[in-house]
C-alpha positions as CSV (number, residue, x, y, z in Angstrom):
1,X,-69.4,103.4,87.4
2,X,-70.2,102.1,83.9
3,X,-70.6,105.2,81.8
4,X,-71.7,103.2,78.8
5,X,-74.8,102.0,80.6
6,X,-77.9,103.8,79.4
7,X,-79.5,103.8,82.9
8,X,-76.4,105.3,84.4
9,X,-76.3,108.0,81.7
10,X,-79.9,108.8,82.2
11,X,-79.4,109.0,86.0
12,X,-76.5,111.4,85.6
13,X,-78.3,113.6,83.2
14,X,-81.5,113.6,85.2
15,X,-79.5,114.6,88.4
16,X,-78.1,117.6,86.6
17,X,-81.5,118.3,84.9
18,X,-80.1,117.8,81.4
19,X,-81.7,116.5,78.2
20,X,-79.5,115.4,75.3
21,X,-79.2,118.3,72.8
22,X,-79.3,116.9,69.3
23,X,-78.3,120.3,67.9
24,X,-75.1,120.1,69.8
25,X,-74.5,116.5,68.8
26,X,-75.0,115.1,72.3
27,X,-75.2,111.4,71.5
28,X,-73.5,109.3,74.2
29,X,-71.4,106.2,73.3
30,X,-72.8,103.0,74.9
31,X,-70.9,100.4,73.0
32,X,-67.8,99.2,75.0
33,X,-66.4,97.4,72.0
34,X,-66.4,100.6,70.0
35,X,-65.0,102.5,72.9
36,X,-62.1,100.1,73.1
37,X,-61.4,100.6,69.4
38,X,-61.2,104.3,69.8
39,X,-58.7,104.0,72.6
40,X,-56.7,101.3,70.8
41,X,-56.4,103.5,67.7
42,X,-54.9,106.2,69.8
43,X,-52.0,103.9,70.9
44,X,-52.0,105.7,74.2
45,X,-49.0,105.2,76.5
46,X,-48.2,106.4,80.0
47,X,-46.1,109.3,78.6
48,X,-48.8,110.6,76.3
49,X,-50.6,114.0,76.6
50,X,-54.2,113.8,75.2
51,X,-56.5,116.5,74.0
52,X,-60.2,115.5,74.1
53,X,-62.8,117.7,72.4
54,X,-66.3,117.4,73.6
55,X,-66.0,114.9,76.5
56,X,-69.7,115.0,77.4
57,X,-70.3,113.0,80.6
58,X,-66.8,111.5,80.3
59,X,-67.3,108.1,78.7
60,X,-64.1,108.3,76.7
61,X,-62.4,110.5,79.3
62,X,-62.7,107.6,81.8
63,X,-60.6,105.4,79.6
64,X,-58.1,108.1,78.6
65,X,-57.2,109.1,82.2
66,X,-56.4,105.4,83.0
67,X,-53.8,105.3,80.3
68,X,-52.4,108.7,79.6
69,X,-50.0,111.0,81.4
70,X,-52.4,114.0,81.1
71,X,-55.8,114.6,79.5
72,X,-57.0,118.1,78.6
73,X,-60.8,117.9,78.0
74,X,-62.5,120.9,76.3
75,X,-66.3,121.0,76.7
76,X,-68.5,123.8,75.4
77,X,-71.6,122.9,77.3
78,X,-71.4,124.4,80.9
79,X,-73.5,121.7,82.5
80,X,-71.6,118.8,80.8
81,X,-68.3,120.3,81.7
82,X,-69.4,120.4,85.4
83,X,-70.4,116.7,85.1
84,X,-67.0,115.8,83.7
85,X,-65.4,117.7,86.7
86,X,-67.6,116.0,89.2
87,X,-67.3,112.5,87.8
88,X,-63.5,112.4,88.2
89,X,-62.8,114.5,91.3
90,X,-59.6,112.5,92.2
91,X,-58.1,112.4,88.8
92,X,-54.8,114.3,89.0
93,X,-54.1,113.8,85.3
94,X,-57.3,115.5,84.1
95,X,-58.0,119.1,83.3
96,X,-61.5,120.0,82.2
97,X,-61.7,123.2,80.3
98,X,-65.0,124.9,79.8
99,X,-65.2,126.7,76.5
100,X,-65.5,126.4,72.7
101,X,-62.5,124.6,71.2
102,X,-62.9,126.6,68.0
103,X,-62.3,129.8,69.9
104,X,-59.0,128.6,71.4
105,X,-55.9,130.0,69.7
106,X,-53.6,127.2,68.4
107,X,-51.2,129.5,66.5
108,X,-47.5,129.7,67.5
109,X,-48.1,132.8,69.7
110,X,-49.7,131.5,72.9
111,X,-50.3,133.7,75.8
112,X,-50.7,132.5,79.4
113,X,-54.4,133.2,79.5
114,X,-54.9,130.6,76.7
115,X,-56.6,127.6,78.4
116,X,-54.4,125.2,76.4
117,X,-51.2,127.1,76.9
118,X,-49.7,124.3,78.8
119,X,-50.4,121.8,76.0
120,X,-48.9,124.2,73.4
121,X,-45.3,123.3,74.5
122,X,-45.8,119.6,74.5
123,X,-46.1,116.7,72.0
124,X,-49.7,115.4,72.2
125,X,-52.4,113.3,70.6
126,X,-56.0,114.2,69.9
127,X,-58.6,111.5,70.8
128,X,-62.2,112.5,70.7
129,X,-65.8,111.6,70.0
130,X,-66.6,114.8,68.1
131,X,-69.9,116.7,68.0
132,X,-70.5,116.0,64.3
133,X,-71.5,119.5,63.2
134,X,-68.0,120.8,64.0
135,X,-66.0,118.1,62.4
136,X,-64.7,120.1,59.4
137,X,-63.6,123.2,61.3
138,X,-62.0,121.1,64.0
139,X,-60.0,119.1,61.5
140,X,-58.9,122.2,59.7
141,X,-57.9,123.9,62.9
142,X,-55.9,120.9,64.2
143,X,-54.1,120.2,60.9
144,X,-53.3,123.8,60.3
145,X,-52.0,124.3,63.8
146,X,-48.3,124.9,64.4
147,X,-48.5,122.8,67.6
148,X,-46.8,119.4,67.9
149,X,-49.7,117.0,67.2
150,X,-48.5,113.4,67.0
151,X,-51.8,111.6,66.1
152,X,-55.5,112.4,65.7
153,X,-58.2,109.8,66.3
154,X,-61.8,111.0,65.9
155,X,-65.3,109.5,65.9
156,X,-67.1,111.4,63.2
157,X,-70.0,111.0,60.7
158,X,-69.3,108.1,58.3
159,X,-70.1,110.2,55.3
160,X,-67.4,112.8,56.3
161,X,-64.9,110.0,57.0
162,X,-65.5,108.6,53.5
163,X,-65.1,112.1,52.1
164,X,-61.8,112.6,53.9
165,X,-60.4,109.4,52.6
166,X,-61.9,109.5,49.1
167,X,-59.4,108.5,46.3
168,X,-59.0,110.6,43.1
169,X,-62.0,110.0,40.8
170,X,-64.5,109.5,43.6
171,X,-67.5,111.9,43.7
172,X,-67.0,112.1,47.5
173,X,-63.7,113.8,47.0
174,X,-63.6,117.5,47.8
175,X,-61.8,120.4,49.3
176,X,-61.6,118.8,52.8
177,X,-60.1,115.6,51.2
178,X,-57.2,117.6,49.7
179,X,-56.7,119.6,52.8
180,X,-56.3,116.5,54.9
181,X,-54.0,114.8,52.4
182,X,-51.8,117.9,52.4
183,X,-51.3,117.7,56.1
184,X,-51.7,114.1,57.1
185,X,-52.1,110.4,56.1
186,X,-55.6,109.2,56.8
187,X,-57.5,105.9,57.3
188,X,-60.8,104.7,58.5
189,X,-60.3,102.4,61.4
190,X,-63.9,101.0,61.5
191,X,-67.4,102.0,60.8
192,X,-69.9,102.4,63.7
193,X,-73.6,101.6,63.7
194,X,-76.2,104.1,65.0
195,X,-77.1,101.8,67.8
196,X,-73.8,102.3,69.5
197,X,-75.0,105.6,70.8
198,X,-77.9,106.9,73.0
199,X,-79.8,108.6,71.8
200,X,-79.2,107.0,68.4
201,X,-78.0,109.6,65.9
202,X,-79.6,110.0,62.5
203,X,-76.4,109.0,60.7
204,X,-73.8,106.2,60.9
205,X,-70.4,106.9,62.3
206,X,-66.8,106.0,61.8
207,X,-63.5,106.1,63.6
208,X,-60.9,107.9,61.6
209,X,-57.1,108.1,62.2
210,X,-55.0,111.0,61.0
211,X,-51.2,110.9,61.2
212,X,-49.8,114.4,60.6
213,X,-46.9,114.7,58.0
214,X,-43.9,116.9,58.4
215,X,-44.8,120.5,57.5
216,X,-44.0,121.5,54.0
217,X,-41.6,124.5,53.7
218,X,-41.8,124.9,49.9
219,X,-45.5,125.6,49.7
220,X,-47.5,128.6,51.0
221,X,-50.4,126.6,52.3
222,X,-52.8,129.5,52.4
223,X,-52.3,130.3,48.7
224,X,-52.3,126.6,47.8
225,X,-55.7,126.2,49.4
226,X,-57.0,129.2,47.6
227,X,-56.2,127.4,44.4
228,X,-57.8,124.1,45.6
229,X,-60.9,126.1,46.8
230,X,-61.2,127.7,43.4
231,X,-61.0,124.3,41.7
232,X,-63.9,122.9,43.8
233,X,-65.9,126.1,43.6
234,X,-68.1,124.5,40.9
235,X,-67.6,120.9,41.7
236,X,-69.6,119.4,38.8
237,X,-67.9,121.6,36.2
238,X,-64.8,120.8,34.2
239,X,-61.6,122.0,36.0
240,X,-61.0,124.5,33.3
241,X,-64.3,126.2,34.0
242,X,-64.2,126.0,37.8
243,X,-60.6,127.4,37.9
244,X,-61.4,130.2,35.5
245,X,-64.5,131.2,37.5
246,X,-62.9,130.7,40.9
247,X,-59.7,132.6,40.1
248,X,-61.4,135.1,37.9
249,X,-58.9,134.7,35.1
250,X,-59.4,133.9,31.4
251,X,-59.9,130.3,30.3
252,X,-57.1,130.6,27.8
253,X,-54.7,131.4,30.7
254,X,-56.0,128.5,32.7
255,X,-55.6,126.2,29.8
256,X,-51.9,127.2,29.6
257,X,-51.4,126.5,33.3
258,X,-53.1,123.1,33.1
259,X,-51.0,122.2,30.0
260,X,-47.8,123.1,31.9
261,X,-48.9,120.8,34.8
262,X,-49.8,118.1,32.3
263,X,-53.4,118.1,33.5
264,X,-56.4,117.5,31.1
265,X,-58.6,120.7,31.2
266,X,-61.8,118.6,30.8
267,X,-61.5,116.6,34.0
268,X,-63.1,117.7,37.3
269,X,-61.4,118.8,40.5
270,X,-62.3,115.5,42.2
271,X,-60.2,113.6,39.7
272,X,-56.9,115.3,40.7
273,X,-54.5,113.6,43.2
274,X,-52.6,115.7,45.8
275,X,-49.5,115.5,43.6
276,X,-51.3,117.0,40.7
277,X,-52.7,119.8,42.8
278,X,-49.1,120.6,44.0
279,X,-47.8,120.5,40.4
280,X,-50.6,122.9,39.3
281,X,-49.7,125.2,42.2
282,X,-46.1,125.3,41.1
283,X,-47.0,126.1,37.5
284,X,-49.5,128.8,38.6
285,X,-47.7,130.2,41.6
286,X,-46.9,133.5,40.0
287,X,-50.6,134.1,39.2
288,X,-51.7,132.8,42.6
289,X,-49.3,135.2,44.4
290,X,-50.6,138.1,42.4
291,X,-54.2,137.3,43.2
292,X,-53.7,136.5,46.9
293,X,-50.8,138.5,48.0
């Protein structure tokens, strides 16, 4: 069965009385070349465990189960999760989990009732064509998790991919950029045209690859991101003003902190590199700890 064929997709959906839901980001990949690039970016081997978020009717799932040791596919839509189960009834290395991925606990304390409890004890990769409206929370959840994620390959909106990989000085740079940089190295594998999907989405897409770094032990990440969030709270303002407003402290105090970190007060948050944010955190850690303890 060719799950990239539009006629096949329509037949499957019609049989289950389903219409693609744009609100849920249900746009099905019909480009075999793009599909191959997603799989190749994941560098999937026979010993790999894979987490797929939003499998839909199983276009990507079909490729993953042919290469991976085990695939855990989490689908929020009840009807689509049933299609995924019915499409691969003989696949011993596939577990389709019906539920909202964002509701699944990925902290270090996993109970048996957790649908991904089995995966929590293993090294794994994430390979997914994400529903675009949940990209940011999914990325934050994955990178902030204590689980052993080896690699993350996602099909996401091109604009968000460019935001994630934006260099210092780019207007596209924001809170999400710094968050990703803190936890992982990122790269855009390739950009994807709207016509690679049915129905065609209103935006262009991109395949992005995130390679998690070793966890930092010298930084309280929650407090660090409070600082970054304050810096981007008024993105178009000078850093001095946005930090003063975001942290609710006097400009004179912020000026001292910036001077200690050797950062020019008149620049904007988007101009700072990750290293500069980390240096600012170190110089302001006493204040940050008082504010957010």
